[in-house]
Residue frames as a rotation matrix with the C-alpha (Angstrom) as fourth column:
UNK 1
0.684 -0.376 0.626 61.03
-0.039 -0.875 -0.483 102.99
0.729 0.306 -0.613 118.31
UNK 2
-0.076 -0.835 -0.545 64.38
0.727 0.328 -0.603 103.26
0.682 -0.442 0.582 120.10
UNK 3
0.786 0.296 -0.542 64.59
0.612 -0.491 0.619 104.99
-0.083 -0.819 -0.568 123.48
UNK 4
-0.059 -0.896 -0.440 68.03
0.483 -0.411 0.773 106.33
-0.873 -0.168 0.457 122.45
UNK 5
0.860 0.506 -0.074 67.67
0.232 -0.516 -0.825 109.18
-0.455 0.692 -0.561 119.99
UNK 6
0.380 -0.801 0.462 71.38
0.824 0.066 -0.563 109.48
0.421 0.594 0.685 119.28
UNK 7
-0.450 -0.663 -0.598 73.85
0.851 -0.521 -0.062 112.21
-0.271 -0.537 0.799 120.12
UNK 8
0.514 0.605 -0.608 72.69
0.390 -0.796 -0.462 115.83
-0.763 0.000 -0.646 120.16
UNK 9
0.893 -0.097 0.440 73.52
0.397 -0.296 -0.869 117.98
0.215 0.950 -0.225 117.13
UNK 10
0.722 -0.661 0.202 76.31
-0.690 -0.706 0.157 119.75
0.038 -0.253 -0.967 119.03
UNK 11
0.253 -0.634 0.731 78.07
-0.305 0.665 0.682 116.43
-0.918 -0.395 -0.025 119.63
UNK 12
0.579 0.022 0.815 77.74
0.686 0.527 -0.502 115.47
-0.440 0.850 0.290 115.95
UNK 13
0.928 -0.214 0.304 79.07
0.025 -0.780 -0.626 118.87
0.371 0.588 -0.718 114.84
UNK 14
0.555 -0.761 0.337 81.95
-0.756 -0.291 0.587 118.76
-0.348 -0.580 -0.737 117.35
UNK 15
0.318 -0.405 0.857 82.90
0.185 0.913 0.363 115.25
-0.930 0.043 0.365 116.16
UNK 16
0.745 0.006 0.667 82.93
0.667 0.020 -0.745 116.38
-0.017 1.000 0.011 112.51
UNK 17
0.885 -0.394 0.249 84.94
-0.337 -0.910 -0.242 119.50
0.322 0.130 -0.938 113.28
UNK 18
0.450 -0.743 0.496 87.52
-0.596 0.164 0.786 117.68
-0.665 -0.649 -0.369 115.43
UNK 19
0.395 -0.279 0.875 88.04
0.497 0.866 0.052 114.95
-0.773 0.415 0.480 112.82
UNK 20
0.834 -0.018 0.552 88.41
0.511 -0.353 -0.784 117.44
0.209 0.935 -0.286 110.02
UNK 21
0.785 -0.539 0.305 90.80
-0.564 -0.826 -0.009 119.78
0.256 -0.165 -0.952 111.79
UNK 22
0.424 -0.655 0.625 92.89
-0.421 0.468 0.777 117.03
-0.802 -0.592 -0.077 113.40
UNK 23
0.554 -0.202 0.808 93.35
0.642 0.721 -0.260 115.32
-0.530 0.662 0.530 110.04
UNK 24
0.808 -0.252 0.533 94.44
0.290 -0.617 -0.732 118.52
0.513 0.746 -0.425 108.29
UNK 25
0.709 -0.561 0.428 96.65
-0.705 -0.546 0.453 119.54
-0.020 -0.622 -0.783 111.23
UNK 26
0.529 -0.499 0.686 98.27
-0.001 0.808 0.589 116.14
-0.848 -0.312 0.427 111.26
UNK 27
0.634 -0.261 0.728 99.11
0.773 0.252 -0.583 116.39
-0.031 0.932 0.362 107.54
UNK 28
0.789 -0.344 0.509 100.55
-0.142 -0.908 -0.394 119.90
0.598 0.238 -0.765 107.99
UNK 29
0.649 -0.568 0.506 102.66
-0.640 -0.049 0.767 118.85
-0.411 -0.821 -0.395 110.99
UNK 30
0.520 -0.457 0.721 104.01
0.413 0.874 0.256 115.83
-0.747 0.165 0.644 109.15
UNK 31
0.685 -0.237 0.689 104.87
0.660 -0.199 -0.724 117.98
0.309 0.951 0.020 106.13
UNK 32
0.921 -0.295 0.254 106.70
-0.357 -0.900 0.250 120.48
0.154 -0.321 -0.934 108.36
UNK 33
0.336 -0.847 0.413 109.55
-0.251 0.342 0.906 118.05
-0.908 -0.408 -0.098 108.97
UNK 34
0.440 -0.259 -0.860 111.56
-0.897 -0.083 -0.434 118.13
0.040 0.962 -0.269 105.80
UNK 35
0.747 -0.033 0.665 112.08
-0.192 0.946 0.262 114.42
-0.637 -0.323 0.700 105.28
UNK 36
-0.055 -0.870 -0.490 114.62
-0.818 -0.242 0.522 114.94
-0.573 0.429 -0.698 102.52
UNK 37
-0.605 -0.370 -0.705 115.53
-0.755 0.548 0.360 111.56
0.254 0.750 -0.611 101.08
UNK 38
-0.940 0.341 0.017 112.76
0.318 0.891 -0.325 109.59
-0.126 -0.300 -0.945 102.79
UNK 39
-0.476 0.851 0.224 109.05
0.145 -0.175 0.974 109.42
0.868 0.496 -0.040 102.10
UNK 40
-0.196 0.506 0.840 106.32
-0.862 -0.498 0.099 110.36
0.468 -0.705 0.533 104.56
UNK 41
0.829 0.488 -0.274 105.49
-0.318 0.814 0.486 106.68
0.460 -0.316 0.830 105.23
UNK 42
0.158 -0.866 -0.475 109.18
0.543 0.478 -0.691 106.05
0.825 -0.149 0.545 105.92
UNK 43
-0.613 -0.351 0.708 109.30
-0.287 -0.737 -0.613 109.05
0.737 -0.578 0.351 108.29
UNK 44
0.337 0.833 0.438 106.20
-0.820 0.031 0.571 107.73
0.462 -0.552 0.694 110.04
UNK 45
0.748 -0.141 -0.648 107.89
0.246 0.966 0.075 104.35
0.616 -0.216 0.758 110.61
UNK 46
-0.378 -0.925 0.034 110.96
0.357 -0.180 -0.917 106.09
0.854 -0.334 0.398 112.05
UNK 47
-0.421 0.284 0.861 108.75
-0.723 -0.678 -0.130 108.02
0.547 -0.677 0.492 114.45
UNK 48
0.668 0.735 -0.118 106.82
-0.550 0.593 0.588 104.84
0.502 -0.328 0.800 115.37
UNK 49
0.509 -0.545 -0.666 110.09
0.470 0.825 -0.315 103.00
0.721 -0.153 0.676 116.23
UNK 50
-0.028 -0.612 0.790 111.47
-0.336 -0.739 -0.585 105.81
0.942 -0.282 -0.185 118.38
UNK 51
-0.103 0.062 0.993 110.13
-0.986 -0.138 -0.094 104.54
0.131 -0.989 0.076 121.71
UNK 52
0.903 0.417 0.100 110.37
-0.425 0.902 0.082 100.79
-0.056 -0.116 0.992 121.09
UNK 53
-0.016 -0.882 0.471 112.99
-0.456 0.426 0.782 98.09
-0.890 -0.202 -0.409 121.30
UNK 54
-0.924 -0.255 -0.284 111.70
-0.356 0.301 0.885 96.97
-0.141 0.919 -0.369 117.95
UNK 55
0.119 0.980 0.159 108.59
-0.559 0.198 -0.805 95.87
-0.820 0.007 0.572 116.08
UNK 56
-0.398 -0.206 0.894 107.99
0.507 0.763 0.401 93.25
-0.765 0.613 -0.199 113.45
UNK 57
-0.996 0.080 -0.038 107.07
-0.072 -0.492 0.868 94.22
0.051 0.867 0.496 109.93
UNK 58
-0.379 0.910 -0.167 103.59
0.656 0.392 0.645 92.80
0.652 0.135 -0.746 110.62
UNK 59
-0.024 0.304 -0.952 103.27
0.913 -0.380 -0.145 94.98
-0.406 -0.874 -0.268 113.77
UNK 60
-0.735 -0.334 -0.590 104.34
0.122 -0.921 0.371 98.06
-0.667 0.201 0.718 111.82
UNK 61
-0.897 0.422 0.130 101.96
0.143 -0.002 0.990 97.31
0.418 0.907 -0.058 108.98
UNK 62
-0.124 0.907 -0.403 99.07
0.912 0.264 0.313 96.93
0.390 -0.329 -0.860 111.39
UNK 63
0.009 0.122 -0.993 99.71
0.750 -0.657 -0.074 100.18
-0.662 -0.744 -0.097 113.33
UNK 64
-0.743 -0.345 -0.574 100.43
-0.084 -0.801 0.592 102.17
-0.664 0.488 0.566 110.17
UNK 65
0.292 0.956 -0.009 97.42
-0.183 0.047 -0.982 100.77
-0.939 0.288 0.189 108.31
UNK 66
-0.023 -0.399 -0.917 99.46
-0.991 -0.111 0.074 99.36
-0.131 0.910 -0.393 105.46
UNK 67
0.917 0.209 -0.340 99.65
-0.293 0.931 -0.218 96.03
0.270 0.300 0.915 103.70
UNK 68
0.704 -0.673 0.227 102.44
0.146 0.451 0.881 93.74
-0.695 -0.587 0.416 104.90
UNK 69
0.316 -0.592 0.742 104.14
0.945 0.269 -0.187 93.85
-0.089 0.760 0.644 101.46
UNK 70
0.606 -0.063 0.793 104.11
0.254 -0.929 -0.268 97.65
0.754 0.364 -0.547 101.39
UNK 71
0.890 -0.302 0.342 105.58
-0.446 -0.412 0.795 97.84
-0.099 -0.859 -0.502 104.86
UNK 72
0.574 -0.725 0.381 108.26
0.555 0.686 0.470 95.31
-0.602 -0.059 0.796 103.93
UNK 73
0.309 -0.426 0.851 109.26
0.834 -0.309 -0.458 97.61
0.457 0.851 0.259 101.06
UNK 74
0.774 0.026 0.632 109.23
-0.188 -0.945 0.269 100.64
0.604 -0.327 -0.726 103.34
UNK 75
0.842 -0.476 0.254 111.44
-0.189 0.182 0.965 98.86
-0.505 -0.861 0.063 105.92
UNK 76
0.449 -0.700 0.556 113.81
0.844 0.536 -0.007 97.62
-0.293 0.472 0.831 103.20
UNK 77
0.462 -0.263 0.847 114.27
0.431 -0.768 -0.473 101.20
0.775 0.584 -0.242 101.94
UNK 78
0.831 -0.134 0.540 115.00
-0.498 -0.613 0.614 102.42
0.248 -0.779 -0.576 105.49
UNK 79
0.740 -0.589 0.326 117.43
0.241 0.684 0.688 99.51
-0.628 -0.431 0.648 105.96
UNK 80
0.417 -0.575 0.704 119.18
0.889 0.096 -0.448 100.49
0.190 0.812 0.552 102.75
UNK 81
0.496 -0.195 0.846 119.62
-0.031 -0.978 -0.207 104.02
0.868 0.076 -0.491 104.10
UNK 82
-0.504 -0.751 -0.427 121.12
0.380 0.251 -0.890 102.65
0.775 -0.611 0.159 107.34
UNK 83
-0.432 0.410 0.803 118.22
-0.669 -0.743 0.019 104.00
0.605 -0.529 0.595 109.44
UNK 84
0.587 0.595 0.549 116.89
-0.805 0.501 0.319 100.67
-0.085 -0.629 0.773 110.75
UNK 85
-0.614 -0.722 -0.319 118.35
-0.720 0.678 -0.149 97.28
0.324 0.138 -0.936 111.54
UNK 86
0.510 0.759 -0.405 116.87
-0.518 0.647 0.560 93.83
0.687 -0.076 0.723 112.09
UNK 87
-0.704 -0.673 0.229 117.52
-0.633 0.448 -0.631 91.62
0.322 -0.589 -0.741 115.09
UNK 88
-0.437 0.514 -0.738 115.97
0.308 0.857 0.414 88.49
0.845 -0.046 -0.533 116.55
UNK 89
0.346 0.681 0.645 113.24
-0.581 -0.384 0.717 88.90
0.736 -0.623 0.263 119.12
UNK 90
-0.692 -0.675 0.256 114.75
-0.605 0.350 -0.715 87.76
0.393 -0.650 -0.650 122.45
UNK 91
-0.273 0.694 0.666 111.33
-0.729 0.303 -0.614 86.42
-0.628 -0.653 0.423 123.50
UNK 92
0.658 0.488 0.574 110.77
0.067 0.721 -0.690 84.47
-0.750 0.493 0.441 120.25
UNK 93
-0.284 -0.953 -0.107 113.86
-0.113 -0.077 0.991 83.79
-0.952 0.293 -0.086 118.14
UNK 94
-0.248 0.268 0.931 111.68
0.887 0.449 0.107 83.07
-0.389 0.852 -0.349 115.09
UNK 95
0.777 0.616 0.128 110.58
0.623 -0.724 -0.297 86.72
-0.090 0.311 -0.946 114.87
UNK 96
-0.394 -0.863 0.316 112.69
0.888 -0.446 -0.111 89.51
0.237 0.236 0.942 113.46
UNK 97
0.485 0.490 -0.724 112.34
0.692 -0.721 -0.025 92.94
-0.535 -0.489 -0.689 115.07
UNK 98
0.156 -0.347 0.925 112.95
0.720 -0.602 -0.347 96.18
0.677 0.719 0.156 113.25
UNK 99
0.543 -0.038 -0.839 114.72
0.711 -0.510 0.484 98.82
-0.446 -0.859 -0.250 115.36
UNK 100
0.977 -0.196 0.090 116.31
-0.126 -0.860 -0.495 102.20
0.174 0.472 -0.864 114.74
UNK 101
0.169 -0.981 -0.100 120.03
0.878 0.196 -0.438 102.56
0.449 -0.014 0.893 114.27
UNK 102
-0.261 -0.348 -0.901 121.86
0.738 -0.673 0.046 105.50
-0.622 -0.653 0.432 115.90
UNK 103
-0.993 -0.114 0.016 121.38
0.091 -0.691 0.717 107.41
-0.071 0.714 0.697 112.63
UNK 104
-0.372 0.928 0.029 117.70
0.519 0.182 0.835 106.45
0.769 0.325 -0.550 112.57
UNK 105
0.182 0.384 -0.905 117.26
0.973 -0.202 0.109 107.80
-0.141 -0.901 -0.410 116.12
UNK 106
-0.652 -0.505 -0.566 119.01
0.423 -0.862 0.281 111.02
-0.629 -0.056 0.776 115.11
UNK 107
-0.921 0.330 0.206 116.82
0.078 -0.363 0.929 111.52
0.381 0.871 0.309 112.05
UNK 108
-0.073 0.948 -0.308 113.60
0.762 0.252 0.596 110.68
0.643 -0.192 -0.741 113.96
UNK 109
0.028 0.011 -1.000 114.51
0.882 -0.471 0.019 113.15
-0.470 -0.882 -0.023 116.74
UNK 110
-0.894 -0.390 -0.220 115.41
0.227 -0.819 0.528 115.85
-0.386 0.422 0.820 114.20
UNK 111
-0.663 0.719 0.209 112.03
0.246 -0.054 0.968 115.41
0.707 0.693 -0.141 112.49
UNK 112
0.122 0.698 -0.705 110.18
0.949 0.125 0.289 115.43
0.290 -0.705 -0.648 115.83
UNK 113
-0.324 -0.338 -0.884 111.88
0.667 -0.744 0.040 118.65
-0.671 -0.577 0.467 116.81
UNK 114
-0.997 -0.029 0.068 111.08
0.070 -0.647 0.759 120.30
0.022 0.762 0.648 113.44
UNK 115
-0.299 0.954 -0.001 107.40
0.537 0.169 0.826 119.36
0.789 0.247 -0.563 113.76
UNK 116
0.185 0.350 -0.918 107.23
0.977 -0.169 0.132 120.77
-0.109 -0.921 -0.373 117.29
UNK 117
-0.644 -0.486 -0.591 108.96
0.418 -0.871 0.260 123.99
-0.640 -0.080 0.764 116.28
UNK 118
-0.862 0.378 0.337 106.62
0.213 -0.333 0.919 124.42
0.460 0.864 0.207 113.31
UNK 119
0.048 0.967 -0.252 103.51
0.748 0.132 0.651 124.04
0.662 -0.220 -0.716 115.46
UNK 120
0.077 -0.074 -0.994 104.79
0.877 -0.470 0.103 126.33
-0.475 -0.880 0.028 118.21
UNK 121
-0.892 -0.417 -0.174 105.68
0.273 -0.805 0.526 128.95
-0.360 0.422 0.832 115.61
UNK 122
-0.590 0.753 0.292 102.23
0.342 -0.094 0.935 128.74
0.731 0.651 -0.202 114.02
UNK 123
0.286 0.703 -0.651 100.54
0.907 0.019 0.420 129.10
0.308 -0.711 -0.633 117.43
UNK 124
-0.245 -0.454 -0.856 102.77
0.707 -0.688 0.163 132.06
-0.663 -0.566 0.490 118.29
UNK 125
-0.972 -0.233 -0.024 102.27
0.149 -0.696 0.702 133.87
-0.180 0.679 0.711 114.96
UNK 126
-0.678 0.729 0.095 98.60
0.043 -0.090 0.995 133.19
0.734 0.678 0.030 114.34
UNK 127
0.260 0.800 -0.541 97.04
0.664 0.258 0.701 133.07
0.701 -0.542 -0.465 117.77
UNK 128
0.203 -0.117 0.972 96.66
-0.577 -0.816 0.022 135.50
0.791 -0.565 -0.233 120.64
UNK 129
-0.845 -0.486 0.226 97.68
-0.433 0.372 -0.821 134.49
0.315 -0.791 -0.524 124.15
UNK 130
-0.266 0.842 0.470 94.00
-0.794 0.085 -0.602 134.04
-0.546 -0.533 0.646 124.98
UNK 131
0.581 0.459 -0.672 93.52
-0.787 0.527 -0.321 131.73
0.206 0.716 0.667 121.96
UNK 132
-0.296 -0.750 -0.592 96.55
-0.422 0.659 -0.623 129.68
0.857 0.066 -0.511 122.95
UNK 133
-0.831 0.086 0.550 95.07
-0.525 0.209 -0.825 129.28
-0.186 -0.974 -0.128 126.46
UNK 134
0.251 0.967 -0.033 91.81
-0.883 0.215 -0.417 128.17
-0.396 0.134 0.909 124.79
UNK 135
0.298 -0.258 -0.919 93.76
-0.620 0.680 -0.391 125.56
0.726 0.687 0.043 122.80
UNK 136
-0.783 -0.622 0.018 95.36
-0.393 0.473 -0.789 124.28
0.482 -0.625 -0.615 125.99
UNK 137
-0.473 0.699 0.537 91.96
-0.673 0.107 -0.732 123.99
-0.569 -0.707 0.420 127.65
UNK 138
0.504 0.679 -0.533 90.47
-0.863 0.366 -0.349 122.26
-0.042 0.636 0.771 124.59
UNK 139
-0.169 -0.634 -0.755 93.33
-0.551 0.695 -0.461 119.75
0.817 0.338 -0.467 124.57
UNK 140
-0.868 -0.063 0.492 92.50
-0.483 0.335 -0.809 118.84
-0.114 -0.940 -0.321 128.19
UNK 141
0.126 0.981 0.147 88.91
-0.771 0.190 -0.608 118.13
-0.624 -0.037 0.781 127.08
UNK 142
0.500 0.042 -0.865 90.05
-0.764 0.492 -0.418 116.06
0.407 0.870 0.278 124.11
UNK 143
-0.599 -0.799 -0.059 92.53
-0.623 0.511 -0.591 114.17
0.503 -0.317 -0.804 126.32
UNK 144
-0.415 0.555 0.721 89.55
-0.667 0.353 -0.656 112.93
-0.618 -0.753 0.224 128.39
UNK 145
0.543 0.702 -0.460 88.16
-0.823 0.337 -0.457 111.33
-0.166 0.627 0.761 125.24
UNK 146
0.221 -0.547 -0.807 91.13
-0.576 0.595 -0.561 109.06
0.787 0.588 -0.184 124.80
UNK 147
-0.865 -0.452 0.217 91.19
-0.429 0.442 -0.788 107.75
0.260 -0.775 -0.576 128.38
UNK 148
-0.233 0.797 -0.557 88.73
0.151 0.595 0.789 105.11
0.961 0.100 -0.259 129.45
């Protein structure tokens, strides 16, 4: 018999609740940014590229959890809209990096702002000040989980 009995029921319940709520909240936040002529996967790629000098299609596929071929189609559509561009990796000229154009940066920032405004509005309309302070405290606890 194992000496380790597993996590207590409260940890199991907390894990289930966090996963459920975070997943639903993430979907609602993503939907809050009216993506107009681009799909949610395309919007996700724009957001992913915001703070980089560029990523390969393979890198994007891995971080977005997509097949390479699907990501190549997503990137091609964004390229066709003038939101991304390809350039050679300065560290390895054989690799092509995908980066945002000026319009891609503008669209990504606009979507980020819309998502933030939606969430702040929901917190203001549906929560008391005390509940918002509880959310802030809970985020500090969850932040500890993601740091080693």
